[in-house]
MARTORTOR-845562 format. One record per residue (C-alpha): x negated, y, z; residue in three letters; chain. Coordinates in pm, whole numbers, plus 32768, in hexadecimal, padded with zeros to 4 digits. Layout:
<doros>
<c1 = X	c2 = Y	c3 = Z	sekol = ALA	fivo = A>
...
</doros>
This chain:
<doros>
<c1 = 7C7D	c2 = 8488	c3 = 863E	sekol = MET	fivo = A>
<c1 = 7D01	c2 = 85B1	c3 = 854A	sekol = HIS	fivo = A>
<c1 = 7C3D	c2 = 8506	c3 = 844B	sekol = SER	fivo = A>
<c1 = 7C93	c2 = 83C4	c3 = 847D	sekol = ASP	fivo = A>
<c1 = 7E00	c2 = 8442	c3 = 8442	sekol = LEU	fivo = A>
<c1 = 7DE2	c2 = 84E5	c3 = 8333	sekol = VAL	fivo = A>
<c1 = 7D09	c2 = 83F1	c3 = 825D	sekol = LYS	fivo = A>
<c1 = 7E85	c2 = 82EC	c3 = 8309	sekol = THR	fivo = A>
<c1 = 7F6B	c2 = 83D8	c3 = 8253	sekol = GLN	fivo = A>
<c1 = 7EA5	c2 = 83C1	c3 = 8114	sekol = GLY	fivo = A>
<c1 = 7EA7	c2 = 8234	c3 = 813A	sekol = VAL	fivo = A>
<c1 = 8014	c2 = 8227	c3 = 816C	sekol = ILE	fivo = A>
<c1 = 8055	c2 = 8387	c3 = 8067	sekol = THR	fivo = A>
<c1 = 7F8C	c2 = 826A	c3 = 7F6A	sekol = GLU	fivo = A>
<c1 = 8070	c2 = 8174	c3 = 7FBF	sekol = LEU	fivo = A>
<c1 = 81A4	c2 = 821C	c3 = 7F7C	sekol = MET	fivo = A>
<c1 = 8155	c2 = 82B1	c3 = 7E47	sekol = SER	fivo = A>
<c1 = 80EF	c2 = 8184	c3 = 7DB2	sekol = THR	fivo = A>
<c1 = 8228	c2 = 8092	c3 = 7DF1	sekol = LEU	fivo = A>
<c1 = 8317	c2 = 80AC	c3 = 7CC5	sekol = ASP	fivo = A>
<c1 = 8454	c2 = 80F0	c3 = 7D74	sekol = LEU	fivo = A>
<c1 = 84E8	c2 = 8060	c3 = 7C1C	sekol = SER	fivo = A>
<c1 = 84E2	c2 = 7EF0	c3 = 7C89	sekol = VAL	fivo = A>
<c1 = 85E9	c2 = 7F07	c3 = 7D5B	sekol = GLY	fivo = A>
<c1 = 8645	c2 = 7F02	c3 = 7EF7	sekol = GLU	fivo = A>
<c1 = 850A	c2 = 7E94	c3 = 7F6E	sekol = ILE	fivo = A>
<c1 = 8440	c2 = 7F76	c3 = 7ED9	sekol = ALA	fivo = A>
<c1 = 852C	c2 = 806E	c3 = 7F70	sekol = THR	fivo = A>
<c1 = 8521	c2 = 7FE0	c3 = 80A9	sekol = ASN	fivo = A>
<c1 = 839A	c2 = 7FF1	c3 = 809E	sekol = LEU	fivo = A>
<c1 = 8396	c2 = 815A	c3 = 8082	sekol = PHE	fivo = A>
<c1 = 8469	c2 = 8184	c3 = 81A7	sekol = ARG	fivo = A>
<c1 = 8363	c2 = 80DF	c3 = 8271	sekol = VAL	fivo = A>
<c1 = 8241	c2 = 81C0	c3 = 81ED	sekol = TYR	fivo = A>
<c1 = 830E	c2 = 8314	c3 = 822D	sekol = GLU	fivo = A>
<c1 = 8354	c2 = 828B	c3 = 8387	sekol = TYR	fivo = A>
<c1 = 81C2	c2 = 8226	c3 = 83BD	sekol = MET	fivo = A>
<c1 = 818C	c2 = 8394	c3 = 8317	sekol = HIS	fivo = A>
<c1 = 8263	c2 = 8459	c3 = 83E8	sekol = PHE	fivo = A>
<c1 = 8207	c2 = 8378	c3 = 8507	sekol = ARG	fivo = A>
<c1 = 80B6	c2 = 83DB	c3 = 84AD	sekol = LEU	fivo = A>
<c1 = 80A5	c2 = 855D	c3 = 84A0	sekol = VAL	fivo = A>
<c1 = 8176	c2 = 8585	c3 = 85C9	sekol = GLU	fivo = A>
<c1 = 8076	c2 = 848E	c3 = 86B0	sekol = ALA	fivo = A>
<c1 = 7F89	c2 = 85D3	c3 = 8630	sekol = ASN	fivo = A>
<c1 = 8067	c2 = 86D3	c3 = 8634	sekol = VAL	fivo = A>
<c1 = 8077	c2 = 86B2	c3 = 87B9	sekol = LYS	fivo = A>
<c1 = 7F43	c2 = 85DC	c3 = 87E5	sekol = LYS	fivo = A>
<c1 = 7FD8	c2 = 84A6	c3 = 885E	sekol = ASP	fivo = A>
<c1 = 7F84	c2 = 8316	c3 = 881F	sekol = ALA	fivo = A>
<c1 = 80DB	c2 = 829C	c3 = 8842	sekol = GLU	fivo = A>
<c1 = 8141	c2 = 82AE	c3 = 86D8	sekol = PRO	fivo = A>
<c1 = 7FF1	c2 = 8211	c3 = 8641	sekol = VAL	fivo = A>
<c1 = 8022	c2 = 810F	c3 = 8701	sekol = ARG	fivo = A>
<c1 = 817C	c2 = 80C3	c3 = 86B2	sekol = GLU	fivo = A>
<c1 = 80C9	c2 = 8121	c3 = 8543	sekol = VAL	fivo = A>
<c1 = 7FF1	c2 = 7FFE	c3 = 857C	sekol = LEU	fivo = A>
<c1 = 80F9	c2 = 7F34	c3 = 85C9	sekol = VAL	fivo = A>
<c1 = 8198	c2 = 7F4D	c3 = 84A3	sekol = LEU	fivo = A>
<c1 = 804A	c2 = 7F3A	c3 = 83B4	sekol = LEU	fivo = A>
<c1 = 8007	c2 = 7DE9	c3 = 847B	sekol = ARG	fivo = A>
<c1 = 816F	c2 = 7D4D	c3 = 83F9	sekol = GLU	fivo = A>
<c1 = 8125	c2 = 7DB8	c3 = 82AD	sekol = LEU	fivo = A>
<c1 = 7FE8	c2 = 7D32	c3 = 8278	sekol = LEU	fivo = A>
<c1 = 800B	c2 = 7BE1	c3 = 81DD	sekol = PRO	fivo = A>
<c1 = 8145	c2 = 7C80	c3 = 8121	sekol = ALA	fivo = A>
<c1 = 7FE6	c2 = 7CFD	c3 = 8070	sekol = TRP	fivo = A>
<c1 = 7EF1	c2 = 7BE5	c3 = 80A3	sekol = GLN	fivo = A>
<c1 = 8012	c2 = 7B3A	c3 = 7FF9	sekol = GLU	fivo = A>
<c1 = 8046	c2 = 7C26	c3 = 7EE3	sekol = ALA	fivo = A>
<c1 = 7ED0	c2 = 7C42	c3 = 7E9E	sekol = ALA	fivo = A>
<c1 = 7E78	c2 = 7A95	c3 = 7E5F	sekol = ARG	fivo = A>
<c1 = 7FF8	c2 = 7AA4	c3 = 7D87	sekol = GLN	fivo = A>
<c1 = 7F23	c2 = 7BEE	c3 = 7CB5	sekol = THR	fivo = A>
<c1 = 7E1D	c2 = 7B0F	c3 = 7CAA	sekol = ARG	fivo = A>
<c1 = 7EB9	c2 = 79D0	c3 = 7C11	sekol = ALA	fivo = A>
<c1 = 7F5F	c2 = 7AAE	c3 = 7B1B	sekol = GLN	fivo = A>
<c1 = 7E44	c2 = 7B6A	c3 = 7AB6	sekol = ALA	fivo = A>
<c1 = 7D7E	c2 = 79F3	c3 = 7AAE	sekol = ASN	fivo = A>
<c1 = 7E76	c2 = 7946	c3 = 7A19	sekol = ALA	fivo = A>
<c1 = 7EAE	c2 = 7A46	c3 = 78C4	sekol = ALA	fivo = A>
<c1 = 7E49	c2 = 79ED	c3 = 7795	sekol = PRO	fivo = A>
<c1 = 7CEB	c2 = 7A9B	c3 = 7777	sekol = LYS	fivo = A>
<c1 = 7C71	c2 = 7B86	c3 = 7635	sekol = PRO	fivo = A>
<c1 = 7BCD	c2 = 7AD6	c3 = 74D4	sekol = VAL	fivo = A>
<c1 = 7B01	c2 = 7B5C	c3 = 741C	sekol = ASN	fivo = A>
<c1 = 7B34	c2 = 7B62	c3 = 72ED	sekol = LEU	fivo = A>
<c1 = 7A49	c2 = 7C79	c3 = 7259	sekol = ALA	fivo = A>
<c1 = 79A4	c2 = 7B53	c3 = 7131	sekol = ILE	fivo = A>
<c1 = 781F	c2 = 7B8B	c3 = 70A9	sekol = ALA	fivo = A>
<c1 = 77D4	c2 = 7BFF	c3 = 6FA9	sekol = ALA	fivo = A>
<c1 = 7732	c2 = 7AFD	c3 = 6EA0	sekol = VAL	fivo = A>
</doros>
């Protein structure tokens, strides 16, 4: 359980580090949720208590639809972006 908790803490830390807090309140609030989840995972690891893990799992499941929508929007934006044009001209 220890190594799984440490890995999950690492994932949460990565999520925290990739947020752009300059975009506003949503990012700041999301950071706080991630921070809380990280705290609870550390607490679960120290106390060898599964209850904080269950709590974090519920929070992660609640966030899943938002992550899925963000992934869809990112893919749509990537597909809609103009493709670079190769302007290389062959010497005649």
